[in-house]
C-alpha positions as CSV (number, residue, x, y, z in Angstrom):
1,M,77.4,102.9,68.1
2,E,77.8,104.3,71.6
3,Y,81.2,103.9,73.1
4,R,81.6,103.6,76.9
5,N,85.5,103.5,76.7
6,D,87.7,105.5,74.4
7,S,90.6,103.0,74.9
8,E,90.6,99.5,76.2
9,I,94.1,98.0,77.0
10,W,94.5,94.3,77.8
11,V,97.8,93.2,79.3
12,F,98.7,89.5,79.5
13,H,101.6,88.5,81.7
14,L,102.9,85.8,84.0
15,K,103.1,86.4,87.7
16,R,106.6,87.6,88.7
17,G,107.2,88.4,85.1
18,G,107.3,92.2,85.4
19,G,103.8,92.8,84.2
20,H,102.8,95.0,87.1
21,A,105.8,97.2,86.6
22,V,104.8,97.8,83.0
23,L,101.2,98.4,84.0
24,S,102.2,101.0,86.5
25,W,104.3,102.7,83.9
26,I,101.4,102.7,81.4
27,A,99.0,104.2,83.9
28,H,101.4,106.9,85.2
29,N,102.5,107.9,81.7
30,S,99.0,108.3,80.4
31,D,97.7,111.9,80.1
32,R,94.1,110.7,80.4
33,Q,92.0,109.2,83.2
34,V,92.8,105.5,83.7
35,F,90.7,102.9,85.4
36,H,92.8,99.8,86.3
37,L,91.0,96.5,86.6
38,N,93.5,94.2,88.2
39,N,93.7,90.5,87.2
40,A,90.2,90.3,85.8
41,F,90.0,86.5,85.7
42,S,91.3,85.6,89.2
43,K,89.3,83.9,91.9
44,P,87.0,84.5,93.7
45,L,85.8,87.2,91.3
46,K,86.4,85.4,88.1
47,A,84.9,87.5,85.3
48,R,82.8,84.7,83.8
49,W,79.4,86.2,84.3
50,R,80.0,87.5,87.8
51,G,79.0,90.7,86.1
52,E,79.9,94.1,87.3
53,K,81.3,92.8,90.6
54,I,84.7,92.6,89.0
55,F,84.8,96.4,89.3
56,R,85.0,96.1,93.0
57,R,88.7,95.8,92.4
58,I,88.6,99.5,91.5
59,T,86.3,100.7,94.3
60,D,87.3,98.4,97.2
61,P,91.2,98.6,97.2
62,Q,91.5,97.4,100.9
63,R,90.0,94.1,99.8
64,Y,91.6,93.8,96.4
65,G,95.3,94.8,96.4
66,G,96.1,97.3,99.1
67,P,95.8,101.1,99.6
68,G,94.8,103.5,96.9
69,R,92.0,103.3,94.4
70,R,92.8,101.8,91.1
71,V,92.4,105.1,89.2
72,F,94.9,107.5,87.8
73,N,94.9,111.1,86.7
74,F,91.5,112.0,88.2
75,E,89.6,111.8,91.4
76,L,86.9,109.1,91.7
77,D,83.9,110.0,93.7
78,P,84.4,108.1,97.0
79,S,80.7,107.2,97.2
80,A,80.7,105.6,93.7
81,S,79.6,102.0,93.8
82,Y,81.1,99.3,91.7
83,R,78.0,99.3,89.5
84,Q,78.3,103.0,88.9
85,V,82.0,102.6,88.0
86,A,81.2,99.7,85.7
87,R,78.8,101.9,83.7
88,M,80.8,105.1,83.8
89,P,82.3,106.5,80.6
90,K,86.1,105.9,80.7
91,E,88.9,107.4,78.8
92,V,91.2,104.4,79.4
93,L,90.2,101.0,80.8
94,L,93.5,99.2,81.6
95,T,92.9,95.5,82.3
96,N,95.5,92.9,83.1
97,V,95.3,89.1,83.1
98,E,97.8,87.0,85.1
99,N,98.8,83.4,84.5
100,F,96.0,82.9,82.1
101,R,96.3,79.8,79.8
102,I,97.0,81.5,76.6
103,D,95.6,78.7,74.5
104,R,92.2,79.2,76.1
105,I,91.7,82.8,75.1
106,A,89.1,81.9,72.4
107,E,87.0,80.2,75.1
108,E,86.9,83.3,77.4
109,P,83.6,85.2,77.0
110,L,85.1,88.4,78.4
111,L,87.6,88.6,75.6
112,G,84.9,88.1,72.9
113,S,81.4,89.5,72.4
114,G,80.7,89.0,76.1
115,A,83.0,91.9,76.9
116,H,80.6,94.4,75.5
117,Q,77.8,93.3,77.9
118,L,80.1,94.0,80.9
119,I,82.5,96.8,80.0
120,G,80.8,98.3,77.1
121,H,82.1,99.1,73.6
122,S,85.5,100.7,73.2
123,R,86.6,103.0,70.4
124,H,90.1,101.5,70.4
125,R,91.4,98.2,71.8
126,V,95.1,97.4,72.4
127,T,96.5,94.0,73.4
128,V,99.9,93.7,75.1
129,L,101.9,90.7,76.1
130,V,104.8,91.2,78.6
131,L,107.4,88.5,78.9
132,R,110.4,88.2,81.2
133,D,113.3,85.8,80.6
134,A,112.7,82.3,82.0
135,F,115.7,82.3,84.3
136,N,114.8,85.4,86.2
137,N,111.1,84.8,86.1
138,F,111.5,81.3,87.5
139,A,113.9,82.6,90.2
140,S,111.3,85.1,91.4
141,V,108.7,82.3,91.5
142,R,111.1,80.1,93.4
143,R,111.7,82.8,95.9
144,G,108.0,83.4,96.5
145,K,105.6,82.0,99.0
146,R,105.0,78.3,99.1
147,R,101.8,78.6,97.0
148,M,103.8,80.4,94.4
149,R,106.8,78.0,94.6
150,N,104.5,75.1,93.9
151,R,103.5,76.6,90.6
152,L,107.0,76.4,89.3
153,S,106.8,72.8,88.1
154,R,103.0,72.6,87.9
155,F,102.4,75.7,85.8
156,Y,105.5,77.7,84.7
157,R,107.4,74.8,83.3
158,T,104.7,74.4,80.7
159,H,103.1,77.8,80.3
160,W,106.2,80.1,80.1
161,K,107.0,78.3,76.9
162,A,103.4,78.9,75.6
163,Y,103.9,82.6,76.3
164,A,107.3,82.6,74.6
165,R,105.9,80.9,71.5
166,E,103.2,83.5,71.3
167,Y,105.8,86.3,71.7
168,L,107.8,84.9,68.8
169,G,104.8,84.5,66.6
170,L,104.9,80.7,66.5
171,T,101.3,80.7,67.7
172,G,98.6,83.2,67.2
173,Y,96.1,83.2,70.1
174,L,96.3,86.9,70.6
175,P,95.5,89.5,67.9
176,E,98.0,90.0,65.1
177,D,98.7,93.6,66.2
178,T,99.5,92.6,69.8
179,I,102.4,94.7,71.3
180,M,105.0,92.3,72.5
181,I,107.1,93.8,75.4
182,S,110.4,92.3,76.6
183,F,110.5,93.1,80.3
184,N,114.3,92.9,80.2
185,S,114.6,95.5,77.5
186,W,111.8,97.6,79.0
187,F,113.6,97.7,82.4
188,S,117.1,98.5,81.1
189,D,116.7,100.5,77.9
190,E,115.1,104.0,77.8
191,S,115.0,104.0,74.0
192,Y,113.1,100.7,74.0
193,R,110.5,102.3,76.4
194,R,110.2,105.2,74.1
195,R,109.3,103.0,71.2
196,I,106.8,101.1,73.3
197,A,105.3,104.3,74.5
198,E,104.9,105.4,70.9
199,Q,103.2,102.1,70.0
200,L,100.8,102.6,72.9
201,G,100.1,106.2,72.0
202,L,101.6,107.4,75.3
203,P,103.5,110.6,75.9
204,H,106.9,109.3,77.0
205,S,108.0,110.7,80.4
206,D,108.9,107.5,82.4
207,R,106.7,108.6,85.2
208,G,106.1,105.7,87.6
209,L,109.1,103.8,86.4
210,D,110.6,103.6,89.8
211,R,107.3,102.8,91.6
212,L,106.8,99.3,92.9
213,S,103.3,97.9,92.5
214,Q,101.4,97.1,95.7
215,D,100.1,93.9,93.9
216,G,101.6,90.7,95.0
217,G,103.6,92.3,97.8
218,G,106.2,93.9,95.5
219,S,109.5,92.0,94.7
220,S,109.9,88.4,95.7
221,F,113.4,89.3,96.9
222,S,113.0,92.6,98.6
223,G,109.3,93.3,99.0
224,Q,108.6,97.1,99.0
225,E,112.2,98.0,100.1
226,Y,113.0,99.6,96.8
227,Q,109.8,101.7,96.5
228,D,110.7,104.7,94.3
229,L,114.0,103.1,93.5
230,A,112.9,100.2,91.4
231,R,115.6,100.6,88.7
232,E,118.2,99.9,91.4
233,M,116.9,96.4,91.9
234,D,119.0,93.6,90.4
235,V,116.1,92.1,88.6
236,L,118.1,90.7,85.6
237,D,120.4,88.6,87.8
238,R,118.0,86.9,90.1
239,W,118.8,83.5,88.6
240,R,122.2,83.5,90.3
241,H,120.5,82.9,93.6
242,F,119.3,79.5,92.5
243,V,121.9,78.3,89.9
244,D,122.7,75.3,92.2
245,D,119.1,74.7,93.4
246,D,117.9,71.3,92.1
247,E,114.2,72.3,92.2
248,Y,114.8,75.5,90.2
249,R,117.0,73.8,87.6
250,S,114.5,70.9,87.2
251,A,111.9,73.5,85.8
252,F,114.0,73.9,82.7
253,D,114.2,71.7,79.6
254,E,116.1,72.4,76.4
255,E,113.1,74.1,74.7
256,T,112.7,76.5,77.6
257,V,116.3,77.5,77.5
258,D,116.3,77.8,73.7
259,L,113.2,80.0,73.6
260,S,114.5,82.2,76.4
261,N,117.9,82.6,74.6
262,R,116.2,83.4,71.3
263,I,114.2,86.2,72.8
264,F,116.6,87.6,75.5
265,G,120.0,86.3,74.7
266,D,122.0,83.8,76.8
267,I,121.3,85.3,80.3
268,T,123.3,82.6,82.2
269,G,126.3,82.3,79.8
270,G,125.5,78.6,79.4
271,A,125.3,77.9,83.2
272,I,121.8,76.4,82.7
273,T,121.2,74.3,79.6
274,G,118.0,72.4,80.4
275,R,119.8,69.1,79.7
276,R,119.5,66.4,82.3
277,P,122.8,65.1,83.7
């Protein structure tokens, strides 16, 4: 079999859930060339049989995500078209999927045999799920633009729980060997990052840890203000800004609180229980 990619890494995460911070860390810590395909299933270039056009996200950064090509550790020929990039041999193809309904993974052609037609065969494939605690994830969503805020009750209220169940192994939509990453532990614990780096086969150096991703405009609270100082952001206490906000609190039910507490501990010290007054 001819392999186009040596390694293929799929990262599933919720928006404002720390996924892009982890992606940046993976890309910067790799000692091989990395092609980053951002949010492969998003509109208008949803990957369902739009073919090689999804690789425009690598070759046309001004249109898809801001300055800088989505390549790491090597220089991509500026004249390379997205078709050429699609067919190019790759050491690492790093692909992330945001706010994808995790129960629909089996229906997505790009995650099955259809992937080979588009991205080629890969010698190794790794799947990662990144999850942030519900209290801070919901706070960052609540702080976002109106379109993002509207998703709090319409999407996050249901689907954060689906991701949490998958994280805990209560469901099995992702492969059994999926690497589960707690964003909270990844952000705050160097030894935890070292273990994750080992699982991913990365040389651990923490390069890129303080870089803010250009995707999504940076932090909901401070934008790009903390560029190169990301670890100084108070990302584990965002919930305090909305503890008395009715719309924020209404996104929680007892199951959400229970799942978050099981994975991350009681972040709020019982201030938010999910019970209705």
